[in-house]
Residue, then its C-alpha position, 0 to 999 in steps of 0.5 A: m683043825r683048819v688047814l691052808i695049803s699054799t701051792d706053787i708049781e716049780g717044785v712039782a715033780g716033773i717040772y723043770h723048765r719055764v715053759q712048763t710054768t708059763p700060760g699059753n702052751p701045751e706044756y703048761e696045760r699039762a703042768r697045771v694039772l700036775m700041780t692040781r694033783e699034788a694039791n689034791a694029794a695034800v688035801a686028801g692027806a689033810f682030811d686023813g690027818g684030821a682036818r675039818a676044813v682045807l683051803v687051797n691057795d693057788s700061789h704061782g704067777d697070776f694065782r689062777n693056774m689050777p682049774p677049780d673043777l679039778l680040785d678036790p671038792r672038799a676044799q675051797a680055792v683061793q685064787g686071783k690077784p692082787r691080794p694083800l697076803g699073796m701066797m699066804a692068802g687065807i692065813d687070816q681065816d682061823i687057820d691051824a696049820v700051813c702046808l707048802v706044796g711045789y715050792h722051790a729054792r730061793a734066787s741065789g740057790r742052785g735049785i730047779l727054777a730057783h727064784t724069789v717071788n719074781s725071777f725078773a725082778f729080784a736076785r736076793i731078798a734078805i730081812n734083818g740080814q737073813e736071806l729068805g726064799e718064798a718059804g721063809l717069807y711066807g712061813a714068817l707071815a704064817g708065823a705072824y698069825g701064830v701058824p706053823v708050817a707043818m709040811a713042805s715039798g719041793d726039790d732037794v735044794f729047797v729042802a736043804e735051804n729050809r730045814a734049819l729055818l723050819p726045824g719041826t716041818r715035815f719035808v717031802e723031796t719031789k726031785r733032785a736038781t742037777g741044774q736050773n732046768s734039769g733034775i731027777s724026779l719022782s713020778p707024779a704018782q710017787s710024789c702025790a703019794a709021798i705028799g699025802e702021807a707026809v701031810a697026814a703024818a704032820l697033822r697028827e704028830s707035828s712038832a712044828r712051831p711058828f717061824r717068827l720075825e719080830g719087827p721092826l724089820e730091815v728089808c734089803v732087796r737086790a734087783q736084777t738090774p740097776a735100772l730096776a733099782d732106779l725104778f724101785c727107788l721112785w718109791p719115797s721110802l726106799r733108799r739105794g743100797e750098794g749096787s743094785e740093792v734097795v733097802f726099806a724098813a717094815a714094822h712087820v712081816a705083812e708090810a714087808v711082803q706087801v712092799i715086795n709084791a708091789l715092787s714085783a708088780m712095778s717091775s713089769a714096767l721095764r719088761 
């Protein structure tokens, strides 16, 4: 069994504020270690659950947060950007199961540091009328490769959003949101223990099935501002919807994700 662990930072225990997720300050330096410890807990759980190989995908920001020398040496690190499969890079390496660690609620949710892909660019992303956060987008990308999401961790809003979407997935609630920048968290040690146990149990007993979105797909992206929607519509295959929405067609999920990530990169022009 080969396992891919995609690790974000906003859903990690003890993380509440954007400062903790942004490089260049002492709080981030501490947070990236907490992120790495939860990734390592998932790695240990994967091997306890029968994995013979584990890839850890660094899936936050510029995709190079976790110090490689602090990662469990049994795992291989997937880091750096740009990369076509984004937060699911590595899924094409004969993977049998995916784990999502440290994930967060979608942009319209009330979870801690809730956003979808890029908090400066997107207010909402929907495919064929269904709003999706990062777990939905990348869970569907894994599903396109026939791979289920065996385990996922994040705050209570993230868990509630994705239970119905990923019904066979084993969830770990690392903290409870009381606001965008506040909550009640497990200790890092408790969170790591829960993640390790959940990953091992999920791989031994998982009833998870691949989450699939069959093409053709209509993708509706609501930009954070009309100016961003104007910018996005410079791409000839995008058309303006209502207000700040832009709409495009995609043949499959991988294409949709690549366009979304390209729009995210474009948004930096207006910052």
